[in-house]
N, C-alpha and C positions, 0 to 999 in steps of 0.2 A: 517427335512432336512433344513439346513441353507445355505445361500449364502457365497461365499468367503468374500464378504464385511462384513457380519455379524461377521464372525470369526475374521476379522482384527479390525473392529471398536469397538468391545466389548471386546477386549483382555485386559489383565491385564497391558500389556506394554503401550498401548495407554492411559488407565486410569491413570497410574502412571505419564506419561509425562504431561497429562493435569493437574493433581493435582499439579505437580511441577510448572507449569506455573502460575496457580491460586495463589499458595503460594507466588511466586515472586512478582506478582502484589499486593497482600495483604500487603506485607512488605512495599511497597511504599505508599499504601493507609493510613497507620497508621499516616502518617505526614499530611494528609488532614482531619482535624477534626474541622475545623471552618473557618470562613471568614478571609482572610488576604489580605493586600494591595500588589500592584505590587513590584517586585524586581527591584530597580533602575538600577542594572547592566544589566538588560534585556531591558531597555527602548528603546535603539537605535535599536536593532534587532527587537523588537516588532513593532515599528513604521514602519520599513521596510516591515514586513509582511503585516501590514494594508494597506500601500500605494500600495504595489504590488497587493493585492487582490482587493482593491477598483478600481485600474486602470484597471484590467482585467474585472471586472464586469461592469465598466462604470458608477458607482455611489457609494456613500459611503454606508457602512454597517449601519444598524439601530443602533447597538451598536458597539463600537470598540472591537469586540469579535473574537478572534482566539483561539480555544481550544488546549490544549496540548495533549489530548488523554487520560488523566487520571482523575479519579474522585473518590468520595467515598460517596455513598448514594446520598443525595441531593446536595452535594458539587461538584463543577467542577473547575479544575485548568485551567487557561488560559496560553497562551504562554509567557505572561509577568511575570509569577510566582504568580499572584494573585489567590485567591480562592473566588468563588462566591457561594452564596446559591441560587440554581437554582430552582425556583418555577414556571417556564413556560415550561421547559423541551422540547425545540425544538418545541414549540406549540403542545405539547402532545405526542411526539414520545417516550420519555424515561420514561415510566410508573414506572420503578424500579430505576430511578435516573441514576447515572453514575458508571460504572465499577462494576456492580452487579455480584457476583461470579457465579450465576446460568446462567446468560446470557453470561458471558465469556466462560463458558463451552459449552453452546449451540453454540456459535460463532465458537469456535475451532473445535467442531465436524462437524459443517456445512462446515468449510473451508477445511476439509479433504476429502470431497466428490469429485466426478470426474468432476463436472462442477461448474463454478462460478455462472452462471445464469441458471435457469430452465425456460423452455418454454412450451407452450401448445402442441407442437408436441412431445416433449420428456420429460415429467415430471418424476421426481424421487418420492420416497415414501414420502418425506417430504410434497410434494404438496398434495398428497392424505390424509395424516394424518391431516394436518392443516384444509383442507376443511371438512373432516369428523367431526372434533371437532366442527367447526362452525355450520354446518348444523344440527348436532344432538342437540347442545345447543339451537339453534334458534327454532327448531321444537317443543320444550317442551311447549312453550307458544304462538305459532303462527302456521300458515299453511305453513310456509317456508320449502321447501324440497330439493332444489337444490342450486348450487352456482358455482361461477366462480371467480378465483383469478386474480388480476391485480397488476400493479406495485405501484399504489398510489390512493389516494382518487379521484382526478379528473378523472382518467381513468375509475374507476369503476362507477362513476357517469355518465360518458358518456355512458358506457355499460347499465346502468339502463335505461337511457332515450331511447336508441335504443330498448331495450326489451319492454318497455311500448308502444312505437310507433308502433313497429311491430305487437304486439298483437292487438292493438286498431286501426290499420290502417283503413281508411285514416286520422283519427284524428291526429293532429300534435301539437296543442297548449298545453301550460304547465301552470298549476296553481301553484303558489308559495306564500310563506309568505312574507309580507313586512319585510325588514331588514334581509332577509336571506343571507347566503353565500353558494355557491355551488361549487366553484373552479375557476380556472383561464385559462381554455381553452376558445376558442372563445364563444362557446355556454354556458358553465357554467358561464362565465362572464356576459352573457346576462341574465341568470336566477338570478344571484346575484343582490340584490337590493342595489347597491352602484355605482353611476355614476363615481366615482373616479377610479374604477377598470376597466373601459372600455373606457377611453378617447381615441378618435381617431378610435374606433372600430365601425363597422356598427351595426345598430339596425334592428332586423328581425321582431319585433312586434309579437312575438309568446308567450310572457309571460304575464299572468294575475295575479295580486297580490291580496291577501286577508290579511286584517289587522291581526296582531298577538295579542295575549291576552294582555289586559290592564285593568284587573279587571273584576269581574262578569258581569257588565253591558255591556262589550264589546263583549260578546258572540253573542248576537242578531245581532250586526252590522256585525260581520265576517260571520255569517251564511247567512245574507241577501246579502252580497257582493258575496259570493260563488254562491248562487242561481241565482243572476243576470248574472254572468259570464257564467254559464251553459246555461241559457236561451238565452243569446246573441250569444253564440257560439255553437249552437245545434249540438251535436255529433261530435264536432271538438276539444275536449279536451282529450288528451291522458293520462295525469297523473297529480297527485297532489304531489309535493315534499314539505316536511316539516322537519325541525329539531325538535325533541322532546324537546330540550332545545337549544335555539339559541346561537351559539358560537360567531362568529365575530360580530353578531348583537348586543351583549351586555349581554350575559348570561341570556337571558330573559326566565323565567319559566312560564309554563302554566299547569293547572290541567287537568285531564282526562275529566272533564265536558266541557272543551273548545274544545278539539280535537274530542270527540266522535260524536257530531252531524255533524261536518264537514266530518268526515270519512264515516259516514253512508250515507250521501248524495252522496259522491263520489262512494261508492259501488253501490248504487241504480242506478247511471247513468253510470256504467261501465267505470269509470275513475280509473286508477291504483293508488293505495295508496302506496306512496314511502317514507319511512322513511330514511332520510339522517342522519346516525349515525357516520359520519366520525370522529367527535370530541367527541360525547357523548358515544360511545361504550366503555364499561368497567368502566365508571367514575361515573355513577349516583346512584350506590348502587347495581344494578343488572348488568348482563353482557350486556344486551340491555336496552336502555332507554324505549323502548316500553313495556318492562316488568315492569319497575319501574312505568310507568303510567297505566299499565293494559289495553293496547289497541292492544295487539298482534293479536287478532282475525281479525282485519281490514287490516293488513299489507299484501300487495302483493309483495313488493320489499323492501329490506333494503340494504344500502351500509355502509361499515365500512372501517377503515384504521387506521393510526397512531399507536395505541397500538400494532397491529399485525405485524408491520414492513413491511407490504404490504397492498394492498387493496383487498376487496372482495365484490361482489354483490350476495345476496341471494334472491331467488324468489320461488314462489309457483309452483306447477306442471302446473297450468294453464298458467303461464307466462314463461315457459321454452322456450327459443328462438330457432328458426330454425338454422340448421348448417350454419356456415359462417358469422353469424351476429356479434358475438363477438369472438375475438381471440387475436393475437398479438405474436410476436416472443418472447418477454420477459414476464414472469409471475412475477418472483421475484428471488432474489439471494438465493442460498441454505442457506447461513448464515441467511438471513432475515426469511426464512421459518422455520429454526430450532429455532430461537429466538421467533418467533410467537407461535410455538407449546409450548415451555416452558412457555411462558407468559400465554397462555390460560389455561394450566394445573394448574398453580399456582392460577389463578383467580378462577377456578372451585373447586380445591381441598384444597386450603388454603395455608397459608404462615407461615412457622415456627410453625405449630400447631394451628394457628389462622385462623378462618374463614374470608374470604375477602368480600364476597358478603352477601346480606341480611340486614335486619334492625339492627342486632347487629354485623355486619361484620366490618372489619377494615376500609373500605371506609367511612362508616357512622361515625365511631369514630373519624377519622381524620377530617371530615367535622365539627362535633360538636365542637371539640377543636379549630379548626382554626377560625371558625365564632365567637366562644366565645371570642377569643383573639381580633378580630376586634371590637366586641361589647364593650369590656373593654376599648379599645383605644378611641372609639367613645364617651363613657360616661365619660371618665376621662382625660388623658393627651392630647388627640387629639380631644377634644370636639369642634364641629363646623368645623373640618377639613376633616372628612370623613362621608359618609352617604350611605344609600341604598345598604348595602352589602347583598349578598345572592348567590344563585345558587343551585346546587345539587351535592352531593358527593364530588368528587375531583375537580369540577368546581366551583370556587368561584370568585366573582367580587365585587368591591366596587367603589363608586363614590367619588373622592377627590374634596374638595373645591366646586366650582360651576359646575363641570363637563365640563369645557371648554377644547377644544383640546389643546390649548397652555399650560395650566397648567398641564394637564395629561402628555404631552410629556416631559415637563421640569422635572416633578416628576420622570418619568421613568429613565431619565438620571442621576438624583441624586441618585436614588435607586441603579442603576448600579455602580456608583462611590463608593457608600458606601458598596456594596457587595451583593445586592439582585437583582435577575433577575425576572422580571415580563413582562407583555405586555399589550397592550391596547385592548379594544373592544367597540363596540357601537358607537353612535354619538348622540349628543343632548339628554342626556349627554354622554360624553366619560367616560369610566371607566378603572380602572386598573384590569386586570384579572390574575388569578392564575390557573395553571393546576397542581395540587399538586401531587407529586410523592407518590407512595404507601409505600415508605420506611420512610416517615416523622415521626419523633418521637417528644415527648414533648419538648425536648431541642432545636430542630430545630424550632419549632413554637415559642418558647420564643426568639430565636435569630431573627426570622422574626419580632417579635413584636418590639424589640429594634431597628432594622434597619428601620422599617416603621416609628416609632415614631421620630427617628433622622432625617429622610429624609423629613417628612412632616413639621417638625419645621424649618428645614433648608430652604426649599422653602418658607415658610411663611415669614421668615425674609427678603427675597429678593423681595417680592411682594409689 
């Protein structure tokens, strides 16, 4: 027995209409096959867009970027008619690049549903399906069994903190890694180890920092710092939040041998182990970075967002919160949930017959090819201009020149002008980071090489 909705939304007529719409978009996409400069005829109107938007926001955009709404794989068209090679993807939102046909279909099907936004009081089946996929996948290599969906990464991080504090009450303090980033709410800004992100905000003195990995010899120092914090704050630490690979902090990587002793100590002291995978989720070669590192047995709570088009906090049975602690009118839009489901199924089941996850999966292949390209630049035409490139999977960063903030910011603007979108991370040194789309092909990596080489030399001439 099917519902009326089933009979309508799975009908041949609906399928045909969606196929026609996808075909129409695909016709336009054919003309977006590489980087191109702005159209001079659109310069005046584009400047008007920028000035209006910047005036409404009260400050300039980081890039003079207003999208047209059309793209093709890693390419995106701007309202000035230019086309950019997008290797930052909204800081990790667009895993499949721009105007991907599968996500267009998921968006259209989501838009046909009865509500724009789903909530915790009245969820539809997309809510249940997305959560089931996440919980089932997470439970394969961890003790995670439950979950809650939220609108974004900051919201689910707030929920994670409440869950940890409720379970371990009256403990209230938070252990976090140096150079971490947790979000931009008042408390997440407090946890984030960057004073620039909390100028003018009060300090609550609730966060205790542990140094991140800096080579094998640093493990002992981090363990000693953790033990001291626990001794100095007896039974008053609720949780330990860490990014398996630091994002905003500089794409800093640490091995299992670094995390394991820290997580064991937290477990021994009944401190919730909370993996913040807002940025790492789906990008390190496995679905969860805790799987890549092999530390799933220690995880009590994990948070994720970006790739799924909404956020989620997953937790063990032990940390299942009491009713009323986490809720909210909005969970996510039906379109977001539909696209999140499609994205997860592709990650788990493969893409065009190719495995995505695992040592031989598409993610690792892209990583090897992209870092090989950077290595070639470093050793040849850009020798002395870039160094310290690395990361995991689709998360890759490099340090240009001496890693000064001024040079990195100038290089980003030159890259944008020349047609490549990237972003910064870290400090002392500052780095250029890439969140590579899953649709990246060899020809796109070659185009990125050309644009990087051109931009690095262009800035060198002006220094």
